[in-house]
N, C-alpha and C positions, 0 to 999 in steps of 0.2 A: 042548788042554784041560788040559794039565799045569799051566799057571799058575793056572787056576781051582781045580784040586784043591789046589794048594799054598796058595792064598789061603784056602780053606775050612779047611784043616788049621791054618793060623796063627790064623784067627778063633776056632777052638775053644779056643785057649790064652789068649785075652784075658779080662780081667776085665769085669764088666758095665759099668763106667764107660768102659772103653776101647772096648767094643762100641758104646756110644751115640755116642762120638766118631766111630768109623768109619761108623756109619749116617748121621750128620749130614753127613759128607763125601760119602757116596754121594748123598744127597738134593741136596746143593749142586751136585754135578757134573751130575746129571740136569736140574736146573733151569737151569743154565747152557747145557746143550745145547739144551733146549727154547727158550730165549730166543734163542739164535743161529739156530736153524732158522726161527723166526718172523720175525726181522729179515732173513734172506737173501732171502725172497720179496718183501719190500717194497722198492720203488725208493728210492734214496738221497735224492732230492729230497723224497719224502714223509716220510722220517725227519727231515730237516732242518726241514721245515715243522712237524712235530709238536714238535720240540725248541724251535723259536722261537715257538710258539703262545702261550706265557705272557708273552712280551716285549711291553711296551707301547711305543707310538710307532712311528716308521718307521725301519727299519734302513738303508734307502737314504739317508734324510736325514742320519742320523748319519754315514754314510760320507762323504757330500758335505761335511759340516762339518769332518770330520777332514782331508780333502784340502785344503780352503781354508786351514786353519791352516798347512800346509806350503808354500803358494805365497807 
């Protein structure tokens, strides 16, 4: 707990604008952790499908066309 006590002691010396910056960093870290936790439970193929959902056309056809160009 020593690090927590030292952190609190340092926070007491900060100006209000610096405290706001630290608070925003804390919120950002918490949001990043929540996002990571929610992604870990979801299988990779579902994440890929979700990412490609907005793409129009056929990805497999595009790949075939690119391969034909190399032959």
